[in-house]
C-alpha positions as CSV (number, residue, x, y, z in Angstrom):
1,M,0.1,0.2,0.5
2,S,1.4,3.2,-1.0
3,I,2.0,6.1,1.5
4,E,0.7,9.0,1.0
5,P,1.5,12.9,1.6
6,T,0.4,13.8,5.4
7,C,-0.4,16.9,4.6
8,P,-1.0,20.0,1.6
9,I,2.4,21.3,0.4
10,E,1.9,24.4,0.5
11,S,0.6,24.0,4.1
12,A,3.6,22.6,4.4
13,A,5.4,26.0,3.5
14,G,3.0,27.7,5.9
15,Q,5.2,27.3,8.9
16,T,8.6,26.7,10.3
17,W,9.5,23.5,11.4
18,D,11.7,22.8,14.3
19,A,13.5,20.0,12.1
20,A,13.3,19.4,8.4
21,V,15.0,16.0,7.2
22,V,15.7,15.6,3.4
23,G,16.0,11.6,2.8
24,A,13.2,9.1,3.9
25,G,15.6,6.2,4.3
26,V,16.3,3.9,7.4
27,G,18.9,7.0,8.7
28,G,16.4,10.0,7.4
29,A,12.9,8.5,8.9
30,L,14.7,7.1,12.3
31,A,15.9,10.6,13.1
32,A,12.3,12.2,11.6
33,R,10.8,9.9,14.3
34,Q,13.4,10.4,17.1
35,L,13.0,14.0,16.5
36,A,9.0,13.7,16.8
37,R,9.2,11.1,19.7
38,E,10.9,14.6,21.6
39,G,8.1,16.5,20.6
40,L,9.4,18.3,17.5
41,R,8.0,19.4,14.3
42,V,9.0,17.7,12.1
43,L,8.7,17.6,8.2
44,L,9.9,14.7,6.0
45,V,10.9,14.8,2.2
46,D,12.0,12.3,-0.2
47,R,11.3,12.6,-3.9
48,A,10.2,9.0,-4.2
49,A,7.2,6.6,-4.0
50,F,6.8,4.9,-1.1
51,P,6.9,2.1,-1.2
52,R,10.2,2.3,-3.7
53,T,12.4,-0.4,-4.1
54,K,16.3,-0.8,-3.2
55,V,18.2,-3.3,-3.6
56,C,21.0,-2.3,-0.9
57,G,21.1,-2.3,2.5
58,C,19.1,-5.3,2.9
59,C,21.3,-7.3,6.0
60,L,21.0,-5.6,9.1
61,N,23.2,-7.0,11.5
62,G,23.7,-6.8,15.4
63,R,24.3,-4.2,15.9
64,A,21.3,-2.5,14.3
65,V,18.8,-5.4,15.4
66,A,20.0,-3.9,18.7
67,L,19.3,-0.4,17.8
68,L,15.6,-0.3,16.6
69,R,14.3,-2.5,19.7
70,R,15.9,-0.2,22.0
71,A,14.1,2.7,20.2
72,G,10.8,1.1,20.5
73,L,11.5,-0.5,16.9
74,G,12.0,-3.9,17.5
75,A,8.3,-5.8,15.9
76,V,9.8,-4.1,12.7
77,V,12.5,-7.1,12.7
78,E,10.1,-9.5,14.0
79,P,10.2,-13.2,12.4
80,G,7.9,-13.3,9.8
81,R,8.4,-9.5,8.5
82,A,12.3,-9.8,9.0
83,A,14.6,-13.2,8.0
84,P,17.0,-14.4,10.7
85,L,20.6,-14.4,9.6
86,D,22.4,-17.5,12.0
87,R,26.1,-17.3,8.9
88,L,27.9,-15.6,6.6
89,E,29.2,-17.7,3.5
90,L,33.2,-16.4,1.9
91,A,34.0,-17.6,-1.2
92,A,37.1,-17.0,-2.6
93,G,38.7,-19.2,-5.2
94,R,38.7,-22.8,-3.3
95,G,38.2,-21.6,-0.4
96,R,35.5,-21.5,2.2
97,A,35.1,-19.7,5.2
98,R,32.0,-19.4,7.6
99,L,30.8,-17.2,9.9
100,G,28.7,-17.8,12.5
101,L,25.7,-14.4,13.0
102,H,24.0,-13.8,15.9
103,G,21.1,-11.4,15.7
104,W,21.3,-10.6,12.3
105,M,18.4,-10.2,10.3
106,A,17.2,-9.7,6.5
107,Q,14.7,-7.3,4.9
108,S,13.6,-5.9,1.9
109,R,14.1,-2.0,1.6
110,A,11.0,-1.7,0.6
111,A,9.1,-2.9,4.2
112,L,11.7,-1.8,5.9
113,D,11.5,2.0,4.3
114,S,7.5,2.1,4.7
115,A,8.0,0.4,8.4
116,L,10.1,3.7,9.1
117,V,8.2,5.8,7.6
118,R,5.3,4.6,9.4
119,G,7.1,4.6,12.8
120,A,7.6,8.7,11.7
121,I,4.5,9.3,10.5
122,A,2.9,7.8,14.1
123,Q,4.6,10.0,16.4
124,G,3.3,12.7,14.2
125,C,5.9,13.7,12.1
126,E,4.8,15.4,8.3
127,F,5.7,13.1,5.2
128,L,5.8,14.5,1.7
129,P,6.9,11.5,-1.0
130,R,7.8,12.1,-4.8
131,T,9.3,15.6,-3.2
132,S,12.5,17.1,-4.1
133,A,13.9,20.0,-2.4
134,K,17.2,22.4,-3.2
135,L,18.3,24.5,-0.2
136,G,17.4,27.7,-0.3
137,P,18.9,31.4,1.4
138,L,20.4,31.1,5.2
139,D,18.7,33.2,7.5
140,D,19.0,33.9,11.1
141,D,16.0,32.0,12.4
142,G,17.2,28.6,10.2
143,R,17.9,27.1,6.8
144,T,15.4,27.3,4.1
145,L,14.3,24.7,1.2
146,V,12.4,25.1,-1.5
147,L,10.7,21.9,-2.3
148,E,8.8,21.2,-5.7
149,H,5.9,18.2,-5.8
150,E,4.4,17.3,-8.9
151,G,4.8,20.6,-10.5
152,R,4.2,23.0,-7.2
153,N,7.3,24.7,-6.0
154,V,7.4,26.2,-2.1
155,T,9.3,27.6,0.5
156,V,9.8,26.2,4.2
157,A,11.8,27.1,6.7
158,A,12.9,25.1,9.7
159,R,15.2,25.7,12.8
160,V,17.4,22.6,11.7
161,V,17.7,20.7,8.3
162,I,19.0,17.2,7.7
163,A,20.2,16.3,5.4
164,A,19.6,12.3,4.6
165,D,19.9,12.2,0.9
166,G,22.2,9.4,0.5
167,L,25.3,8.7,-1.2
168,G,24.6,11.0,-4.4
169,G,22.5,14.4,-2.4
170,R,24.1,17.3,-3.3
171,L,23.1,19.2,-0.2
172,I,26.0,19.4,2.1
173,A,27.7,19.9,-1.1
174,E,25.5,22.8,-2.0
175,A,26.1,24.8,1.6
176,N,29.7,24.1,1.8
177,G,30.3,24.9,-1.5
178,N,32.7,21.8,-2.6
179,G,31.9,18.3,-4.4
180,A,31.8,15.1,-2.5
181,I,36.0,13.4,-1.9
182,I,35.4,10.2,-4.3
183,G,37.8,7.4,-2.8
184,K,40.8,6.8,-5.8
185,D,39.5,3.8,-7.9
186,S,36.1,3.6,-6.1
187,R,33.9,0.6,-7.1
188,I,30.1,1.2,-7.6
189,G,27.5,-0.3,-5.5
190,A,24.9,-2.9,-8.0
191,G,21.8,-4.7,-7.0
192,S,18.3,-7.1,-8.4
193,V,16.3,-8.7,-6.4
194,I,15.4,-12.3,-8.2
195,A,12.7,-14.9,-7.4
196,A,13.0,-17.4,-5.3
197,E,14.3,-20.2,-7.2
198,G,17.1,-17.9,-8.8
199,A,20.1,-19.2,-6.7
200,D,20.5,-21.9,-3.9
201,I,20.4,-19.3,-0.9
202,P,20.2,-21.3,1.4
203,P,17.5,-19.8,4.9
204,G,19.7,-17.8,7.1
205,M,23.0,-17.3,5.0
206,I,24.4,-14.5,3.3
207,R,26.6,-15.6,0.4
208,M,29.8,-13.6,-0.6
209,A,32.3,-14.1,-3.5
210,C,35.3,-12.7,-4.1
211,G,37.2,-12.3,-7.6
212,H,39.1,-9.6,-9.1
213,A,36.4,-7.1,-10.0
214,G,34.9,-6.7,-6.8
215,Y,32.5,-9.3,-4.7
216,V,28.8,-10.2,-4.6
217,G,26.6,-11.4,-1.9
218,M,23.5,-13.0,-1.6
219,V,20.5,-13.8,0.9
220,R,17.0,-14.7,1.3
221,L,15.0,-11.9,1.8
222,E,11.8,-12.0,4.3
223,D,9.2,-13.1,1.3
224,G,11.9,-15.5,0.1
225,R,12.9,-13.4,-2.7
226,I,17.0,-13.1,-3.0
227,N,18.7,-9.8,-3.0
228,V,21.5,-10.1,-5.3
229,A,23.8,-6.6,-4.0
230,A,27.6,-6.4,-5.2
231,A,30.6,-3.7,-5.1
232,L,32.6,-4.0,-9.0
233,D,35.1,-2.1,-10.3
234,R,34.0,0.5,-12.9
235,A,36.7,-1.2,-15.3
236,A,35.9,-4.0,-15.0
237,V,32.0,-3.8,-16.0
238,R,32.8,-1.6,-19.2
239,E,35.2,-4.5,-20.1
240,A,32.7,-7.2,-19.8
241,G,29.3,-5.5,-21.1
242,G,28.0,-4.8,-18.0
243,M,26.7,-5.5,-14.6
244,S,26.0,-9.2,-15.9
245,G,29.1,-10.4,-16.8
246,T,30.9,-9.2,-14.1
247,V,29.2,-10.8,-11.5
248,A,29.2,-13.9,-13.8
249,A,32.9,-13.5,-14.1
250,I,33.2,-13.2,-10.0
251,L,30.8,-16.4,-9.6
252,E,33.0,-18.5,-11.1
253,Q,36.0,-17.1,-10.1
254,A,34.9,-18.3,-6.8
255,R,34.1,-21.6,-7.9
256,L,30.2,-20.8,-7.5
257,P,27.6,-22.5,-9.7
258,S,26.2,-20.3,-12.7
259,I,23.1,-18.8,-11.9
260,A,20.3,-19.1,-14.9
261,G,19.1,-16.1,-16.7
262,L,21.8,-13.8,-15.1
263,K,22.1,-11.0,-18.1
264,D,18.7,-10.7,-18.2
265,W,18.4,-9.2,-14.6
266,N,17.1,-5.6,-13.6
267,W,20.1,-4.2,-12.6
268,R,20.1,-1.0,-10.1
269,G,23.4,0.6,-9.9
270,T,24.9,3.3,-7.2
271,P,27.5,6.4,-7.2
272,T,30.4,5.2,-6.3
273,L,30.9,4.1,-3.0
274,T,33.6,5.5,-1.0
275,R,33.2,8.9,-0.2
276,R,33.3,11.8,1.7
277,P,32.1,15.5,2.2
278,C,34.5,17.8,2.9
279,C,32.4,18.6,6.1
280,V,29.1,16.4,7.7
281,A,27.5,20.2,8.8
282,A,26.8,23.6,8.1
283,P,25.7,25.9,9.7
284,R,21.8,24.7,11.1
285,L,22.3,21.9,8.5
286,L,23.7,18.0,9.4
287,A,24.5,15.6,7.0
288,L,24.1,12.1,8.5
289,G,24.1,8.4,6.6
290,D,25.2,7.8,3.3
291,A,25.1,11.5,2.7
292,A,28.1,11.8,5.2
293,G,30.5,10.0,4.2
294,Y,30.7,6.0,3.4
295,V,32.8,3.3,2.5
296,E,32.2,0.5,0.7
297,P,30.5,-2.3,2.8
298,F,31.8,-5.7,3.9
299,T,27.8,-6.6,4.7
300,G,25.1,-4.9,6.4
301,E,28.0,-1.7,8.2
302,G,26.0,0.9,7.1
303,M,23.0,0.3,7.5
304,A,24.1,0.4,11.0
305,W,26.0,3.7,10.6
306,A,23.1,5.8,10.1
307,M,20.3,4.3,12.5
308,S,23.2,5.0,15.0
309,A,23.7,8.6,13.2
310,A,19.7,8.8,13.2
311,V,19.5,7.7,16.9
312,A,23.1,10.5,18.1
313,V,22.2,13.8,16.0
314,T,18.4,13.7,18.2
315,P,19.6,15.0,21.7
316,L,21.8,17.7,19.8
317,V,18.7,18.9,17.2
318,A,16.9,19.0,20.5
319,R,18.7,21.4,22.8
320,A,19.6,23.5,19.0
321,V,15.6,24.4,19.2
322,A,15.2,24.4,22.9
323,E,18.0,26.8,23.8
324,P,18.5,29.6,22.3
325,A,21.8,30.3,23.9
326,Y,23.0,27.0,22.7
327,P,24.9,28.8,19.6
328,I,25.0,26.8,15.9
329,S,28.2,26.7,15.7
330,A,28.6,24.3,18.9
331,L,25.6,22.6,16.7
332,E,28.2,22.5,13.7
333,R,30.9,21.5,15.9
334,D,29.7,18.6,17.8
335,W,28.0,17.3,14.8
336,I,31.6,17.2,13.3
337,R,33.4,15.9,16.7
338,Y,30.9,13.3,16.3
339,H,31.8,11.7,13.1
340,R,35.3,12.4,13.5
341,G,35.3,10.0,16.4
342,I,32.6,7.1,16.4
343,V,31.2,6.8,12.6
344,R,34.5,7.6,10.4
345,R,36.3,5.0,13.2
346,R,33.5,2.5,12.9
347,Q,34.2,2.6,9.4
348,F,38.0,1.9,9.2
349,L,37.5,-1.7,9.6
350,C,35.5,-2.0,6.3
351,S,38.0,0.1,4.5
352,A,40.4,-2.0,5.4
353,L,38.3,-5.8,4.8
354,A,37.8,-3.6,1.6
355,K,41.4,-3.2,1.0
356,L,42.0,-7.0,1.7
357,L,38.8,-7.6,-1.4
358,R,40.9,-5.6,-3.8
359,R,43.6,-8.0,-3.5
360,P,42.9,-11.7,-4.6
361,V,45.5,-13.8,-3.4
362,L,45.5,-12.2,0.1
363,M,41.0,-12.2,0.1
364,R,42.5,-16.3,-0.7
365,G,44.7,-16.4,2.4
366,A,42.4,-15.0,4.6
367,V,39.8,-16.7,3.6
368,A,41.6,-19.9,3.8
369,L,43.0,-18.9,7.8
370,L,39.2,-17.9,8.1
371,E,38.7,-21.3,7.3
372,R,41.0,-23.1,9.7
373,V,40.7,-20.7,12.9
374,P,37.4,-20.6,13.2
375,C,37.8,-18.7,16.3
376,M,39.8,-15.5,14.3
377,A,35.6,-15.6,12.1
378,S,34.3,-15.0,15.2
379,A,36.8,-12.0,16.5
380,V,35.7,-10.6,12.5
381,V,32.0,-10.4,13.3
382,R,32.4,-9.6,16.5
383,S,34.7,-6.2,15.7
384,L,31.1,-5.6,12.7
385,E,28.7,-6.4,15.4
386,S,30.5,-3.6,18.2
387,E,28.4,-0.9,19.9
388,N,29.1,2.2,19.7
389,L,28.2,5.6,21.3
390,A,25.5,6.5,19.6
391,G,22.4,6.6,21.8
392,Q,24.5,7.7,24.6
393,I,24.2,11.1,24.4
394,A,22.7,12.8,26.4
395,P,21.0,15.9,25.7
396,G,24.1,18.7,26.3
397,R,26.5,16.9,26.4
398,P,29.8,17.4,24.5
399,V,30.6,15.2,21.8
400,T,33.9,13.7,21.9
401,S,36.4,11.3,20.5
402,P,37.3,8.7,22.4
């Protein structure tokens, strides 16, 4: 069932919002919900119609699932609505390593994002789908956004704007006057959702194949379909004539069975994955989720980063709204320190794993080692799931680097 606008766009322009959130992915929708729970007047906008198809980010690691439960959203990831995951199989060359998972879930992004948007609406947040947003002028009391919905344009005002507009988002770049810093040789993301019989993926398993041109992950969703997500070298995609050929080559190198009909899959791509803005904050504008920087994921980490940031931003924005004496420069400073001390630190492991995945010989050796020494595999999973400090920042408490 589609999620319709909760108010006319003209009425959204007739008031000043405490917070306007641009982007209704997991980070933006969760931030909007948490802010509305604090009693703030929140407007959430997204250019897509909901439910929407999005093939990336269907795996929730144990940390992300625990965060949703602490936020009162445990029902969203209960078995039946999400598929429990208990193991990860890594395939590289002849090597096979199996890592046990604890508390992980798989859920289609159409289901997860819609549930979080509905959760925000239930807390009193107003929602405008099919609505694009551009930055307007900054004044002493807040930021303005120019919204466009079905040919109608309005200007809305907000005390604070949260940019959760994804990898290709432009809000924070427009505010700072600089584009994103893209990692050297950064891969692109690709994904597709196929019928249940399209691949032999057992329930509860993430299967990851590693090859010269990138890596491919496959998992069975809550409705039985198979989600396929990959990080691919751009040059290899060009040489193979498309994403299907590149994925087929990776599966062959990992000695996994070929998949019937692979060349006919409907692929969706992303911009280059490893990137960051020059700064994650500007006056009355905070970036979170993929818009605040991203590195190639191992599996599920980007979702946990976005959710953690959504929880952490809540007390800072609530304080900025409630305390006129709280300087906007302090809001920017605290958010920058949060990302430097927490999110970017958590991204370090994925960055190291991405470098390892670029070296097939080393990757095959690492998989063979994990296969022979199971305790090392457990340590890798614990590192991916380790708790961070998001959600423990009390209103008014400075965010400090650990």
